[in-house]
C-alpha positions as CSV (number, residue, x, y, z in Angstrom):
1,M,-40.5,-55.7,48.4
2,K,-40.3,-59.1,46.7
3,L,-38.0,-61.8,48.1
4,L,-37.2,-65.0,46.2
5,V,-36.5,-67.7,48.8
6,I,-34.7,-70.8,47.6
7,S,-32.6,-73.6,49.0
8,D,-30.9,-76.9,48.2
9,I,-30.0,-76.2,44.6
10,H,-27.5,-79.1,44.6
11,S,-25.6,-78.2,41.4
12,N,-28.8,-78.1,39.3
13,I,-28.3,-75.1,37.1
14,W,-31.3,-76.0,34.9
15,A,-33.8,-75.8,37.7
16,L,-32.1,-72.7,39.1
17,E,-32.3,-70.9,35.8
18,K,-35.9,-71.8,35.4
19,V,-36.8,-70.3,38.8
20,L,-34.9,-67.1,38.1
21,E,-36.5,-66.9,34.6
22,T,-39.9,-67.3,36.2
23,E,-39.3,-64.7,39.0
24,Q,-37.4,-61.9,37.3
25,D,-38.6,-58.9,39.2
26,I,-37.2,-59.7,42.6
27,D,-35.6,-57.3,45.1
28,L,-33.6,-59.8,47.1
29,L,-32.5,-63.4,46.5
30,C,-32.5,-65.4,49.8
31,C,-30.7,-68.8,49.5
32,A,-30.6,-71.1,52.5
33,G,-27.6,-73.1,51.4
34,D,-26.6,-76.3,49.7
35,L,-25.6,-74.8,46.4
36,V,-23.6,-77.9,45.4
37,D,-23.3,-81.8,45.5
38,Y,-25.8,-84.3,44.2
39,G,-25.9,-82.6,40.8
40,T,-23.7,-82.1,37.8
41,A,-23.1,-78.3,37.4
42,P,-21.5,-76.8,40.6
43,R,-19.5,-74.2,38.8
44,E,-22.5,-72.8,36.9
45,V,-24.6,-72.7,40.0
46,I,-22.0,-70.8,42.1
47,D,-21.4,-68.4,39.3
48,R,-25.1,-67.7,38.7
49,I,-25.6,-67.1,42.4
50,R,-22.7,-64.7,42.5
51,Q,-24.2,-62.8,39.6
52,C,-27.1,-61.8,41.8
53,T,-25.9,-58.6,43.5
54,A,-28.9,-58.3,45.8
55,R,-28.5,-61.6,47.7
56,V,-28.4,-63.2,51.1
57,V,-26.8,-66.6,51.1
58,V,-25.8,-69.0,53.9
59,Q,-23.7,-72.1,53.9
60,G,-25.2,-75.6,53.8
61,N,-23.8,-78.9,55.0
62,H,-23.2,-80.0,51.4
63,D,-21.3,-76.8,50.7
64,R,-19.1,-77.4,53.7
65,H,-18.7,-81.1,52.9
66,T,-17.7,-80.4,49.3
67,A,-15.2,-77.8,50.3
68,N,-13.7,-80.2,52.9
69,I,-13.3,-83.0,50.4
70,W,-11.7,-80.6,47.9
71,R,-9.2,-79.5,50.5
72,Q,-8.2,-83.1,51.2
73,G,-7.1,-83.3,47.6
74,N,-7.6,-87.0,47.0
75,F,-10.9,-86.8,45.0
76,Q,-9.0,-87.5,41.7
77,E,-7.9,-90.9,42.9
78,V,-11.3,-92.3,44.1
79,T,-12.2,-95.7,42.6
80,P,-15.5,-96.1,40.7
81,E,-16.8,-98.2,43.6
82,E,-16.4,-95.3,46.0
83,Y,-16.9,-92.4,43.5
84,K,-19.8,-90.1,44.6
85,W,-21.3,-86.9,43.3
86,V,-19.3,-84.9,45.8
87,H,-16.1,-86.2,44.1
88,H,-17.6,-85.4,40.7
89,N,-18.3,-81.8,41.9
90,C,-14.8,-81.4,43.3
91,R,-13.3,-82.1,39.9
92,R,-15.4,-79.2,38.5
93,L,-14.4,-76.7,41.1
94,D,-11.4,-74.5,41.8
95,E,-9.8,-72.4,44.5
96,D,-11.9,-69.4,43.8
97,R,-15.3,-71.2,43.9
98,I,-14.3,-73.4,46.9
99,G,-13.3,-70.2,48.7
100,F,-16.7,-68.7,48.0
101,L,-18.4,-71.8,49.6
102,E,-16.1,-71.7,52.6
103,D,-16.7,-68.0,53.2
104,L,-20.5,-68.3,53.2
105,P,-21.8,-67.5,56.7
106,I,-23.7,-70.1,58.8
107,H,-26.5,-67.7,59.4
108,Q,-27.6,-64.2,58.4
109,T,-30.2,-61.7,59.7
110,F,-31.9,-59.1,57.6
111,E,-35.0,-56.9,57.4
112,A,-37.8,-56.7,54.8
113,D,-41.2,-55.1,54.9
114,G,-41.3,-54.7,58.7
115,Y,-40.2,-58.3,59.4
116,V,-36.8,-59.5,60.7
117,Y,-35.6,-62.7,59.0
118,M,-33.0,-65.0,60.4
119,M,-31.7,-67.6,57.8
120,Q,-29.7,-70.7,58.5
121,H,-29.5,-74.0,56.5
122,Q,-30.5,-76.4,59.2
123,Y,-31.7,-76.2,62.8
124,D,-29.6,-79.0,64.2
125,H,-27.2,-81.7,62.9
126,S,-30.0,-83.9,61.6
127,Y,-33.5,-83.0,60.3
128,G,-34.9,-81.5,63.5
129,T,-37.3,-78.6,63.5
130,I,-38.4,-75.9,65.9
131,E,-41.5,-77.1,67.6
132,S,-42.2,-74.6,70.4
133,R,-42.0,-70.9,71.2
134,F,-39.3,-71.6,73.7
135,Q,-37.1,-73.3,71.1
136,F,-37.7,-70.3,68.8
137,E,-36.8,-67.8,71.4
138,E,-33.6,-69.6,72.4
139,F,-32.5,-70.0,68.8
140,W,-33.3,-66.4,68.0
141,K,-31.3,-65.1,71.0
142,K,-28.3,-67.2,70.1
143,H,-28.2,-66.4,66.3
144,A,-30.1,-63.3,65.4
145,G,-27.7,-60.8,67.1
146,Q,-28.2,-58.1,69.8
147,E,-29.5,-55.6,67.2
148,Y,-32.6,-57.7,66.6
149,A,-33.0,-59.2,70.1
150,D,-36.2,-57.2,70.8
151,S,-37.9,-57.6,67.4
152,T,-41.5,-58.6,67.5
153,K,-42.2,-59.6,63.9
154,R,-39.8,-62.4,63.3
155,R,-39.4,-65.1,60.7
156,M,-36.8,-67.8,60.4
157,I,-35.8,-69.5,57.1
158,F,-34.4,-73.0,56.9
159,G,-33.6,-75.4,54.1
160,H,-32.1,-78.9,54.4
161,T,-35.3,-81.0,54.7
162,H,-36.3,-80.4,51.0
163,R,-39.9,-80.1,52.3
164,P,-41.8,-76.8,51.8
165,C,-43.3,-75.6,55.0
166,I,-44.7,-72.7,57.0
167,H,-44.7,-73.5,60.8
168,V,-46.6,-70.9,62.8
169,L,-45.7,-70.8,66.5
170,D,-47.4,-67.6,67.4
171,Q,-48.6,-64.3,65.9
172,D,-45.5,-63.0,63.9
173,M,-43.4,-65.9,65.0
174,M,-42.9,-68.5,62.3
175,W,-40.3,-70.5,60.4
176,L,-40.3,-71.1,56.7
177,N,-38.8,-73.7,54.4
178,P,-39.0,-73.2,50.6
179,G,-38.3,-76.8,49.8
180,S,-35.6,-77.8,47.3
181,V,-35.0,-76.2,43.9
182,S,-33.6,-79.5,42.8
183,Y,-35.2,-82.7,44.2
184,R,-37.5,-84.1,46.9
185,R,-37.0,-86.7,49.6
186,P,-37.3,-90.4,48.7
187,D,-40.9,-90.5,49.9
188,D,-42.0,-87.8,47.5
189,P,-41.8,-88.5,43.7
190,E,-42.8,-84.9,42.7
191,K,-40.3,-83.6,40.2
192,T,-40.7,-79.8,39.9
193,A,-38.4,-77.1,41.2
194,H,-39.8,-75.8,44.5
195,Y,-39.3,-72.2,45.9
196,M,-41.0,-69.5,47.8
197,V,-41.9,-65.9,47.1
198,V,-42.5,-63.4,49.9
199,E,-44.0,-60.2,48.5
200,D,-44.9,-57.3,50.8
201,G,-44.8,-59.7,53.6
202,E,-47.2,-62.2,52.0
203,I,-45.9,-65.7,51.5
204,R,-46.6,-68.0,48.6
205,F,-45.3,-71.4,47.7
206,C,-44.2,-71.9,44.1
207,R,-43.1,-74.7,41.8
208,V,-42.1,-74.9,38.2
209,P,-41.2,-77.7,35.8
210,Y,-37.8,-77.7,34.1
211,D,-35.9,-79.9,31.7
212,R,-34.7,-82.8,33.8
213,S,-33.0,-84.6,30.9
214,Q,-30.0,-82.3,31.3
215,P,-28.8,-83.4,34.7
216,L,-29.5,-87.0,33.7
217,K,-27.0,-86.9,30.8
218,E,-23.9,-87.5,32.8
219,A,-25.6,-90.0,35.1
220,R,-26.4,-92.1,32.0
221,E,-22.8,-92.0,30.9
222,L,-21.4,-92.9,34.3
223,N,-23.9,-95.7,34.4
224,R,-22.7,-96.9,31.0
225,I,-19.1,-97.0,32.0
226,H,-19.8,-98.2,35.6
227,G,-18.0,-95.1,36.8
228,M,-19.9,-94.3,40.0
229,M,-21.3,-96.0,43.1
230,E,-24.5,-97.8,42.3
231,T,-26.5,-96.2,45.1
232,E,-25.5,-92.7,44.0
233,L,-26.7,-93.4,40.5
234,Q,-29.9,-95.1,41.7
235,D,-30.7,-91.9,43.7
236,F,-30.1,-89.8,40.6
237,F,-32.4,-91.9,38.3
238,F,-35.1,-91.5,40.9
239,F,-34.7,-87.8,41.5
240,F,-34.3,-86.8,37.8
241,G,-35.5,-89.8,35.8
242,D,-38.5,-92.2,35.9
243,A,-37.3,-94.7,38.5
244,K,-40.1,-95.5,41.0
245,T,-37.8,-95.7,44.0
246,T,-34.3,-94.8,45.0
247,R,-33.3,-98.4,44.8
248,D,-34.7,-99.5,41.4
249,P,-32.2,-101.5,39.4
250,L,-30.1,-99.3,37.2
251,P,-31.3,-99.2,33.6
252,A,-29.4,-101.2,30.9
253,E,-27.6,-99.2,28.3
254,D,-30.4,-99.8,25.7
255,E,-33.0,-98.7,28.2
256,Q,-31.4,-95.3,28.9
């Protein structure tokens, strides 16, 4: 069985499509959340994920945040000085797609190739990780469900940190993070789409380049018209452009 494990797509349809194009012969898509926010194509990402009939998807904190902002209903009146990517995403979404985000479960448990997997977007409310067998056992008992309480071959999947990782706590006790399909943390300038493939129980990290000029198009226009918070655009020019840091000065119009 071949699992495609992804996380933190963040409205980046171009990276998502490249990953799906690269890994076409999958049996199950496993997505650890954050489909939207900090990108320009939330509708397209949601629709593409929904097209995958064999899927396990959980809700990320940005999915929940975007749905909450949309429900508040004032995202159309936000001034440019306060305008963020979440407001941009809300303007592109509708009741049906917001409902899809809201209905995503916080965690899911499933079996594949003799292993039981428990998937959740984040371990705690920050960037914490499971560091001991005791933490693993407690988290497993709380979230995996009675059906899988006595499982011996166990793996957890998390997203959120945007850092690919396999953390082995014991034989057949580990947690996995595929990294982000879309972008890295500010201390990592690497620009490819990161994901993980688990085939017949064997794990491999993968990354693939994609056309980053597409998500940059709207950022350039928003920069030209001064239509978004400066820090939001600075992040974007680092993640998808050639800025050296997340706080480089925004490019002038003739430099874009």
